[in-house]
One Martini backbone bead per residue (centre of mass of N, CA, C, O) as a GRO file, in nm:
protein
  156
    1MET     BB    1  11.404   8.980  13.332
    2ILE     BB    2  11.214   9.065  13.091
    3ASN     BB    3  10.918   9.308  13.162
    4LYS     BB    4  10.951   9.549  12.956
    5TYR     BB    5  10.800   9.802  12.733
    6LEU     BB    6  10.833  10.000  12.427
    7LEU     BB    7  10.648  10.200  12.217
    8THR     BB    8  10.797  10.367  11.928
    9ALA     BB    9  10.814  10.701  11.739
   10SER     BB   10  10.992  10.880  11.467
   11THR     BB   11  11.108  11.179  11.331
   12ALA     BB   12  11.386  11.310  11.122
   13THR     BB   13  11.644  11.583  11.079
   14ALA     BB   14  11.951  11.608  10.895
   15GLU     BB   15  12.271  11.628  10.753
   16THR     BB   16  12.281  11.325  10.814
   17GLU     BB   17  12.211  11.010  10.848
   18LEU     BB   18  12.321  10.947  11.139
   19THR     BB   19  12.184  11.202  11.276
   20SER     BB   20  11.906  11.138  11.206
   21PHE     BB   21  11.886  10.867  11.352
   22ASP     BB   22  11.966  10.986  11.633
   23LYS     BB   23  11.728  11.184  11.659
   24ALA     BB   24  11.506  10.973  11.655
   25LEU     BB   25  11.600  10.834  11.916
   26LEU     BB   26  11.561  11.076  12.097
   27LEU     BB   27  11.254  11.117  12.034
   28SER     BB   28  11.193  10.806  12.137
   29ARG     BB   29  11.376  10.769  12.424
   30ILE     BB   30  11.661  10.592  12.315
   31GLY     BB   31  11.941  10.752  12.257
   32ASN     BB   32  12.086  10.681  12.566
   33TYR     BB   33  12.148  10.393  12.442
   34ASN     BB   34  12.255  10.060  12.392
   35LEU     BB   35  12.175   9.902  12.117
   36VAL     BB   36  12.009   9.580  12.086
   37LYS     BB   37  11.939   9.379  11.834
   38VAL     BB   38  11.638   9.182  11.794
   39SER     BB   39  11.437   8.952  11.789
   40SER     BB   40  11.069   8.889  11.770
   41ILE     BB   41  11.033   8.874  12.111
   42LEU     BB   42  10.793   8.871  12.370
   43PRO     BB   43  10.777   8.835  12.669
   44ALA     BB   44  10.618   8.694  12.899
   45LYS     BB   45  10.438   8.934  13.092
   46ALA     BB   46  10.480   9.189  12.962
   47LYS     BB   47  10.495   9.546  13.015
   48GLU     BB   48  10.392   9.852  12.952
   49ALA     BB   49  10.578  10.163  12.895
   50ASP     BB   50  10.678  10.512  12.877
   51HIS     BB   51  10.985  10.434  12.978
   52PRO     BB   52  11.281  10.377  13.043
   53THR     BB   53  11.444  10.253  13.374
   54CYS     BB   54  11.717  10.245  13.283
   55VAL     BB   55  12.019  10.315  13.256
   56GLU     BB   56  12.200  10.530  13.100
   57GLY     BB   57  12.419  10.359  12.878
   58SER     BB   58  12.277  10.102  12.862
   59VAL     BB   59  12.125   9.824  12.765
   60LEU     BB   60  11.888   9.797  12.485
   61PHE     BB   61  11.642   9.607  12.372
   62THR     BB   62  11.573   9.603  12.006
   63ALA     BB   63  11.304   9.644  11.781
   64PHE     BB   64  11.348   9.777  11.443
   65ALA     BB   65  11.251  10.043  11.216
   66GLN     BB   66  11.426  10.200  10.931
   67ILE     BB   67  11.448  10.509  10.732
   68SER     BB   68  11.659  10.678  10.488
   69SER     BB   69  11.666  11.012  10.323
   70ASN     BB   70  11.751  11.267  10.034
   71GLU     BB   71  11.499  11.217   9.841
   72ALA     BB   72  11.305  11.398   9.681
   73GLY     BB   73  10.960  11.285   9.719
   74LYS     BB   74  10.981  11.086   9.941
   75SER     BB   75  10.842  10.830  10.127
   76LEU     BB   76  10.854  10.748  10.472
   77SER     BB   77  10.822  10.425  10.662
   78ALA     BB   78  10.750  10.306  10.997
   79ALA     BB   79  10.691   9.979  11.170
   80VAL     BB   80  10.529   9.836  11.459
   81ALA     BB   81  10.435   9.515  11.615
   82VAL     BB   82  10.233   9.371  11.874
   83GLY     BB   83  10.166   9.036  11.985
   84ILE     BB   84   9.923   8.962  12.220
   85PRO     BB   85   9.835   8.715  12.404
   86LYS     BB   86   9.578   8.570  12.576
   87ASP     BB   87   9.812   8.412  12.696
   88ASN     BB   88  10.051   8.535  12.932
   89ASP     BB   89  10.242   8.266  12.916
   90GLN     BB   90  10.295   8.365  12.634
   91VAL     BB   91  10.459   8.466  12.382
   92GLY     BB   92  10.528   8.722  12.180
   93VAL     BB   93  10.531   8.952  11.899
   94ILE     BB   94  10.750   9.119  11.663
   95MET     BB   95  10.709   9.367  11.397
   96GLU     BB   96  10.896   9.491  11.113
   97PHE     BB   97  10.869   9.801  10.894
   98SER     BB   98  11.001   9.938  10.586
   99CYS     BB   99  10.949  10.224  10.351
  100TYR     BB  100  10.854  10.349  10.039
  101GLY     BB  101  10.579  10.498  10.179
  102ARG     BB  102  10.302  10.455  10.349
  103LYS     BB  103  10.184  10.404  10.662
  104ASP     BB  104   9.944  10.209  10.615
  105TYR     BB  105  10.120   9.996  10.485
  106ALA     BB  106  10.310   9.942  10.720
  107GLU     BB  107  10.071   9.860  10.917
  108LYS     BB  108   9.962   9.627  10.752
  109MET     BB  109  10.223   9.454  10.751
  110VAL     BB  110  10.264   9.403  11.061
  111SER     BB  111   9.989   9.274  11.106
  112LYS     BB  112  10.013   9.047  10.927
  113MET     BB  113  10.275   8.927  11.057
  114VAL     BB  114  10.160   8.876  11.334
  115LYS     BB  115   9.935   8.678  11.257
  116GLU     BB  116  10.134   8.462  11.141
  117ALA     BB  117  10.316   8.423  11.386
  118MET     BB  118  10.097   8.342  11.580
  119CYS     BB  119   9.999   8.098  11.414
  120ASN     BB  120  10.280   7.944  11.422
  121ARG     BB  121  10.234   7.931  11.765
  122ASN     BB  122   9.938   7.874  11.842
  123ALA     BB  123   9.838   8.176  11.905
  124GLU     BB  124   9.618   8.380  12.057
  125ILE     BB  125   9.492   8.692  12.001
  126GLY     BB  126   9.444   8.976  12.213
  127GLU     BB  127   9.655   9.190  12.078
  128ILE     BB  128   9.737   9.474  11.862
  129LEU     BB  129  10.029   9.685  11.851
  130ILE     BB  130  10.083  10.011  11.696
  131LYS     BB  131  10.379  10.179  11.557
  132SER     BB  132  10.436  10.493  11.371
  133SER     BB  133  10.604  10.651  11.079
  134SER     BB  134  10.614  10.957  10.872
  135VAL     BB  135  10.793  11.100  10.586
  136GLU     BB  136  10.872  11.385  10.382
  137VAL     BB  137  11.087  11.454  10.139
  138ASP     BB  138  11.183  11.826  10.092
  139ASP     BB  139  11.520  11.805  10.129
  140SER     BB  140  11.832  11.726   9.978
  141ARG     BB  141  12.020  11.854  10.217
  142ASN     BB  142  11.876  11.632  10.384
  143TYR     BB  143  11.794  11.391  10.630
  144PHE     BB  144  11.546  11.143  10.656
  145THR     BB  145  11.356  10.976  10.936
  146ALA     BB  146  11.200  10.666  10.995
  147PHE     BB  147  11.080  10.537  11.321
  148ALA     BB  148  11.051  10.218  11.495
  149ALA     BB  149  10.991  10.060  11.833
  150VAL     BB  150  11.094   9.794  12.065
  151ALA     BB  151  11.169   9.820  12.395
  152MET     BB  152  11.367   9.621  12.632
  153TRP     BB  153  11.344   9.544  12.999
  154GLU     BB  154  11.444   9.544  13.332
  155GLY     BB  155  11.195   9.595  13.578
  156GLU     BB  156  10.970   9.685  13.847
   0.00000   0.00000   0.00000
């Protein structure tokens, strides 16, 4: 059963869009896993951790937001938020958002979505955790990526 999670975010730059994304994953400490994108539910009683403890190369369940571009002058932002219920027997929610725009806007959007999703579940919010990244594209010869994620796994 999934009982651990990591909130992480990073920005990266590389020659191609895919290698920029890959570098962002590495900088976020989840680049050496096979990511399986999941819908946005945090299992009840899951605890936050500093890094994944599963074997590198294994599957890591992940909810993430990312945006990449090489269009000079663009601001890229990505954010994730986790809604932790007051009752730890209830599931939490994870919301992801990316945009051409400012980090504070991305953070505002994920917070708003968490509040609505928790309300939809009749769950009282104990805490909202947010992780975000933002980068300004300043060189059209390279791709820039803003990335934010919640990774989940079974740990001890």
